[in-house]
N, C-alpha and C positions, 0 to 999 in steps of 0.2 A: 417236606423237604428239610434237610438238615444242612447247616452251614458251619464249616470249620475254618478258622483263620490262622494265618502265619504272617508275622510282621518282621521286616528288616528296616531299622531306622536309618535315615539319611540326614545330612546337614540341610538346614533350610536356606533357601535363597529367595524367600518371599514369593514363591510360586503361586500362592493363592491370596489374592487381595482381601479376602474375607477374614484372614487371620493375621495377627500382628507379625512383624518380622521376627525371625528366629524361632517361630513355632515349629517344633519338630515335624517332619513329614516322614512317611514310611512307604515302603513298597509292601502293599497288602496283597497276599495271595489267599484266595477264597476257594475252598473246596465245596462244591455244591453237590449234595448227595440226594438222589431220588430213591428213597427207601422202598417205594412200591415196586420198582423194577430192578433194584439193587445195582444201579450204575451211578457214575459220578463224572464230574469235569471240574478242572481248576482254572481260575482266571486271575490275572495279576494286573494291578493298577497302582498309581501313586496317589496317596491321600494324606490329609492331615492326621496327626496322632490323635487317636480317639480315647486314650487312657483316662482323660478327664471328662469324657462325655459318656452318656448312657442313653438308653431308650431310642427315641425316634431318630436322632441325629446319627447314632452309630448304625442303626438298621438301614438308614438311607445311604450311608457311605458304603456299607457292605453290599447292598443291593446294586449301587451304581458300579462297583467293581465287578460284580457278577454279571451284570447286564452289558457293560461297556468295556470291560478289561480285555486284555489279550489272553487268549487261551494258551496254556502251557502244555508241553508234551506229557504223555503218560509217564515216561521214565522220570522226568523232573518232579512231577506230582507225587510219585511214589517215594522219592527221596524226602520230600517235605512232609508228607502226610502218611505216617505208618498206618493210619486208620483204613486206608484203601485195602491193604492186605489183611489187616485184622478183621475187617468186616466182610471180606471176600467180595469186594465190589469190582465191577467191570468198568474200565475207563472209557468214556465216550470219545470216539475219534473225531 
């Protein structure tokens, strides 16, 4: 499986008590690609900024958005992720 990300930053309102106030948060949209069957789906969620994090924390945040985020429409996903057309992927309904 391949994961592609798209971020939009938001002002912080201390939504997450694990991070100090004013830590940037973002709307993270994750494109989950199943290369074996050449299809994909995109999911959106709010998460802390991960630019200063790597490895396991980032992987866990991306996976939580993929598993528990809101699925977006195929049209919106195609606007955010040109990879869908470039790779000739089918969007999962």
